[in-house]
C-alpha positions in Angstrom: 55.8 226.4 49.3 52.7 225.2 51.0 51.6 221.7 50.0 48.0 221.7 48.7 45.4 219.4 50.2 44.6 218.0 46.7 48.2 216.9 46.3 48.2 215.2 49.7 44.8 213.5 49.0 45.6 212.4 45.5 49.0 210.9 46.6 47.4 209.2 49.6 44.5 207.8 47.6 46.8 206.4 44.9 49.2 204.9 47.4 46.4 203.5 49.5 44.7 202.0 46.5 47.8 200.4 45.2 48.7 198.7 48.5 45.1 197.7 48.9 45.2 196.0 45.5 48.7 194.5 46.1 48.0 193.0 49.5 44.7 191.4 48.6 46.7 188.6 47.1 48.6 187.9 50.3 45.6 188.2 52.6 43.7 185.7 50.4 46.8 183.5 50.1 45.0 180.5 51.7 42.1 180.8 49.2 44.3 181.5 46.2 46.6 178.6 47.1 43.7 176.1 46.8 42.2 177.6 43.7 45.3 178.2 41.6 47.8 175.6 43.0 45.4 172.7 43.9 47.6 169.7 42.8 50.0 170.2 45.7 49.8 169.6 49.4 48.8 172.5 51.6 52.3 173.5 52.6 53.7 173.3 49.0 50.7 175.2 47.7 51.3 178.0 50.3 55.0 178.1 49.3 54.0 178.4 45.7 51.5 181.2 46.4 54.1 183.2 48.4 56.7 182.4 45.7 54.5 184.0 43.1 54.0 186.9 45.5 57.8 187.2 45.6 58.0 187.0 41.8 55.7 190.0 41.6 57.8 191.9 44.1 60.9 191.0 42.1 59.6 193.2 39.3 59.5 196.2 41.7 63.2 197.3 41.1 62.6 197.3 37.4 59.6 199.6 37.9 61.6 201.7 40.2 64.5 202.1 37.7 62.2 202.9 34.8 59.8 205.3 36.5 62.6 206.7 38.7 64.5 207.7 35.5 61.4 209.2 34.0 60.6 211.0 37.2 64.1 212.5 37.4 64.3 213.4 33.7 60.8 214.4 32.7 58.1 214.6 35.3 57.3 213.7 38.9 53.5 214.0 38.6 52.9 212.2 35.3 54.4 209.0 36.7 51.7 208.8 39.4 49.0 208.5 36.8 50.7 205.9 34.7 51.5 203.6 37.7 47.9 203.8 38.9 46.6 202.5 35.6 49.3 199.7 35.5 48.2 198.5 39.0 44.4 198.8 38.7 43.9 197.0 35.3 45.8 193.8 36.4 43.8 193.8 39.7 40.6 193.8 37.8 41.9 191.0 35.6 42.8 188.9 38.7 39.2 189.3 39.8 38.0 187.9 36.5 40.7 185.2 36.1 39.4 181.6 35.8 40.8 179.1 38.3 42.9 176.0 37.8 39.8 173.9 37.6 38.6 175.8 34.5 41.8 176.5 32.4 44.4 174.3 34.0 48.1 175.4 34.1 47.2 178.6 32.3 45.5 179.9 35.5 48.7 180.2 37.7 50.8 181.3 34.7 48.4 184.2 33.9 48.2 185.0 37.6 52.0 185.3 37.9 52.1 187.4 34.8 49.6 189.8 36.2 51.5 190.0 39.5 54.7 190.9 37.6 52.9 193.9 35.9 51.6 194.9 39.4 55.1 194.7 40.7 56.5 197.0 38.0 53.6 199.5 38.8 54.1 199.4 42.5 57.9 199.9 42.1 57.2 203.1 40.2 54.2 204.3 42.3 55.8 204.1 45.7 59.0 205.9 44.9 57.2 208.5 42.9 54.7 209.2 45.7 57.4 209.3 48.4 59.4 211.9 46.5 56.3 213.9 45.4 55.1 214.3 48.9 58.5 215.1 50.3 59.4 217.7 47.7 55.9 219.3 47.9 56.3 220.4 51.5 58.1 223.2 53.3 61.6 222.3 54.6 60.5 222.3 58.2 57.6 219.8 57.6 59.2 217.5 55.0 59.7 214.6 57.3 56.0 214.5 58.2 54.8 214.8 54.6 57.5 212.4 53.4 56.2 209.9 55.9 52.6 210.1 54.6 53.6 207.7 51.8 54.0 205.0 54.5 50.7 206.2 56.1 49.1 205.4 52.7 50.7 201.9 52.8 49.1 201.4 56.2 45.8 202.7 55.0 45.9 200.3 52.1 46.7 197.4 54.3 43.8 198.4 56.7 41.4 198.8 53.8 42.4 195.4 52.3 42.1 193.7 55.8 38.7 195.4 56.4 37.3 194.3 53.0 38.4 190.7 53.5 37.1 190.9 57.1 33.7 191.8 55.7 33.8 189.2 53.0 34.7 186.4 55.5 32.0 187.7 57.9 29.0 187.9 55.5 29.8 184.9 53.2 30.2 181.3 54.1 33.5 179.5 53.5 32.0 177.8 50.5 30.8 181.1 49.0 34.2 182.7 49.6 35.9 179.9 47.6 33.2 179.8 45.0 33.1 183.5 44.0 33.2 186.0 46.9 37.0 186.1 47.0 36.8 188.0 43.7 34.7 190.9 45.1 37.5 192.9 46.7 39.4 192.9 43.4 36.4 194.5 41.7 35.9 197.1 44.4 39.2 198.7 43.6 37.9 199.9 40.3 35.9 202.7 42.1 39.0 203.9 43.9 41.1 203.9 40.7 38.6 206.2 39.0 38.6 208.6 41.9 42.4 208.6 42.1 42.9 209.1 38.4 40.5 212.0 38.5 42.3 213.7 41.4 45.7 213.2 39.8 44.8 215.0 36.6 45.6 218.5 38.0 48.7 217.8 40.1 51.5 220.4 39.8 55.2 219.7 39.6 57.3 220.1 42.8 59.5 223.2 43.3 62.6 221.1 43.6 62.0 219.5 40.2 61.1 222.8 38.6 64.4 224.2 39.8 66.2 221.3 38.2 64.3 221.9 35.0 65.2 225.6 35.0 68.8 225.1 35.6 69.0 222.1 33.3 70.9 220.2 35.9 69.4 216.8 35.0 71.5 213.7 35.7 72.3 212.0 32.4 72.1 208.6 34.1 70.6 208.9 37.6 71.1 205.2 38.4 74.8 205.3 37.4 75.3 208.5 39.4 73.7 207.0 42.5 75.8 203.8 42.3 79.0 205.7 41.5 78.9 208.5 44.1 76.6 207.2 46.9 77.8 203.7 47.7 78.4 204.4 51.4 74.9 206.0 51.8 73.3 203.0 50.2 75.1 200.5 52.5 74.0 202.5 55.6 70.4 202.7 54.4 70.3 199.0 53.5 71.3 198.1 57.0 68.1 199.8 58.2 66.0 198.4 55.4 67.0 194.9 56.6 64.7 195.3 59.6 61.9 197.5 58.1 61.4 195.2 55.1 61.6 191.9 56.9 59.4 193.0 59.9 56.8 194.5 57.5 56.5 191.4 55.3 56.6 188.8 58.1 54.2 190.6 60.4 51.8 192.3 58.0 51.9 190.2 54.8 52.7 186.7 56.2 51.2 187.2 59.6 47.6 186.2 58.9 48.6 183.1 57.0 51.0 182.2 59.8 48.2 182.4 62.3 45.9 180.3 60.2 48.2 177.7 58.8 50.7 177.2 61.7 48.8 178.3 64.8 45.3 177.2 63.6 43.5 180.5 64.2 40.2 180.8 62.3 40.1 183.4 59.5 38.0 185.9 61.5 40.3 186.0 64.5 43.5 186.1 62.4 42.1 189.0 60.4 41.1 190.8 63.5 44.6 190.7 65.0 46.2 191.5 61.7 43.9 194.6 61.3 44.9 195.7 64.9 48.6 195.5 64.1 48.2 197.4 60.8 46.1 200.1 62.4 48.8 200.6 65.1 51.4 200.9 62.4 49.4 203.5 60.4 48.8 205.7 63.5 52.5 205.4 64.4 53.7 206.6 61.0 51.7 209.8 61.5 52.9 210.5 65.1 56.5 209.8 64.5 56.6 211.4 61.1 55.6 214.6 62.9 58.3 214.0 65.6 60.9 213.3 62.9 60.8 217.1 62.0 61.9 217.8 65.6 64.0 214.9 66.7 67.0 213.3 64.9 65.5 210.6 62.6 68.3 208.2 63.4 67.5 208.3 67.1 63.8 207.3 66.3 64.9 204.6 64.0 67.3 203.1 66.5 64.6 203.1 69.2 62.2 201.4 66.8 64.7 198.7 65.8 65.7 198.0 69.4 62.1 197.8 70.3 61.4 195.2 67.6 64.3 193.1 68.8 62.9 193.2 72.4 59.2 192.7 71.4 59.7 189.9 68.8 59.6 187.0 71.2 56.8 188.2 73.4 54.7 188.9 70.2 55.2 185.4 68.8 54.7 183.8 72.2 51.4 185.6 72.7 50.3 184.3 69.3 51.5 180.8 70.1 49.7 180.7 73.5 46.5 182.2 72.0 46.3 184.6 75.0 43.9 187.2 73.5 44.7 190.0 75.9 48.5 189.6 75.3 47.9 189.3 71.6 46.1 192.6 71.6 48.8 194.3 73.6 51.7 192.9 71.6 50.0 193.5 68.2 49.6 197.2 69.1 53.2 197.4 70.3 54.7 195.6 67.3 52.7 197.6 64.8 53.8 200.8 66.5 57.5 199.8 66.5 57.5 198.9 62.8 55.7 202.2 62.1 58.4 204.2 64.0 61.2 202.5 62.1 59.7 202.4 58.6 57.8 205.7 58.7 60.8 207.7 59.9 63.1 206.0 57.3 61.2 207.4 54.3 62.2 211.1 54.8 65.7 210.0 55.8 66.1 208.2 52.4 64.7 211.2 50.5 67.1 213.7 52.1 70.1 211.5 51.6 70.2 212.1 47.8 70.3 215.3 45.7 67.1 216.3 43.8 68.6 215.4 40.4 68.7 211.7 41.3 66.2 211.6 44.2 63.3 209.8 42.4 65.6 207.0 41.1 67.4 206.7 44.5 64.3 206.5 46.6 62.7 204.0 44.3 65.8 201.9 44.1 66.3 201.7 47.9 62.7 200.7 48.7 62.3 198.4 45.7 65.6 196.6 45.8 65.4 195.9 49.5 61.7 194.8 49.2 63.0 192.0 47.0 66.4 191.3 48.6 65.0 191.3 52.2 61.2 191.5 52.2 59.8 189.3 49.4 61.8 186.2 50.5 61.1 186.7 54.2 57.7 184.8 54.3 59.5 181.9 52.5 62.4 182.0 55.0 59.9 182.2 57.9 58.0 179.2 56.6 61.2 177.2 56.1 62.4 178.1 59.6 59.1 177.0 61.2 59.2 173.6 59.5 62.9 172.9 59.9 64.1 174.5 63.2 62.3 175.3 66.5 58.9 175.9 65.1 57.0 179.2 65.4 59.6 180.7 67.8 62.1 180.7 65.0 60.2 183.7 63.5 60.8 185.7 66.7 64.6 184.9 66.6 64.6 185.9 62.9 62.9 189.3 63.6 65.1 190.0 66.6 68.3 189.1 64.8 67.8 191.4 61.9 66.5 194.2 64.2 69.7 194.1 66.2 71.8 194.4 63.1 69.9 197.5 62.0 70.0 199.0 65.5 73.8 198.5 65.8 74.3 200.1 62.4 72.2 203.2 63.2 73.8 203.6 66.6 77.3 203.4 65.0 76.3 206.0 62.5 74.9 208.3 65.3 78.2 207.9 67.3 80.2 208.8 64.2 78.1 211.9 63.4 78.4 213.1 67.0 82.2 212.6 66.8 82.4 214.6 63.6 80.3 217.4 65.1 82.5 217.6 68.2 85.6 217.7 65.9 84.0 220.6 63.9 83.4 222.5 67.2 87.0 222.0 68.1 88.2 223.4 64.8 85.8 226.4 65.2 87.2 227.1 68.7 90.7 227.1 67.2 89.7 229.6 64.5 89.6 227.0 61.7 86.1 226.9 60.2 85.8 223.5 58.5 82.6 224.2 56.5 82.3 227.4 54.6 
């Protein structure tokens, strides 16, 4: 089966839009902190802002379970339309939401409620788009197309960063705080209309149609995953430890870290953040293509080891405000995260059978986003305040990357041992696998 350009575009547009909408909150965290949590000191307000960001992410596993089940039992494509609506409507509402000054405590409460709805939607959308792209491609190109879901994430981050870059360039600080911060939330409405239009005519994947024809649906996909794929989950979670923490610390918390702890102005922080995200997006495309030709675990191990090595130079460059080194290290760090995370997506998809794939992919990404990713900005801020300062973030990134690299290298060594054992059995006339 040859994947249609419309399927690619509709999935990419939807995923890009959803991550654009979702990360606007994080990129405007300094503004939102002062407008919706004004009664607290700056540090506490920032902690509350990222805590509410984490609460929204905490809803992702629920969305993953609900929409993963529906995707495995009823339809891959219909889930993509529902999740887009669930993300776009709350985004518009955030843009319209009165601040603390207008409606008091109701402002942050409504804001958090809208973030929860967005979290449920994102939990369903990301898993659904990952599986849809992966299953829509030919076997020999599935890694590349499966990686496009992460490319959509990068494009969403880039679009969000560019939009805020424009807002902060053409409006004064007073105008941004007064009303201009709302404009990026309104802009997403146009993308949502286009995405919904394109998703009307999506077709089901061949893999899912096969399950339909053979009636081989899993009665309880989540239970089957937990019961029969425990070891697979543990191995994948060891990799997710690095991908989720590096993604959230560098891309989501990075701009706030530069502004609040290293005293960069908004323009400069946004410029470097955009550079890192762009490098990440390009890397997902390049290494997604290579993942169809090279063992994905080798690429992931190289990416994780690279993050461990580059973490301290990256943070040191930011701390020293050496623009040339910041540019170089931003490109390198973005590329390394793109290698590790982009290559992981097809590995997760191929690790589970079709009958439980939507549930399993959604659960892996969404559970680890909460367990590892959502809390990482809070941990990073705590480490900065209570240990060795900004360098603690480098040690944090390097430590988790070494854990992931060790796990992948161990898995690779085991797989090569098993392969050599199989060859020995074949040489002796004992074929192990039918």
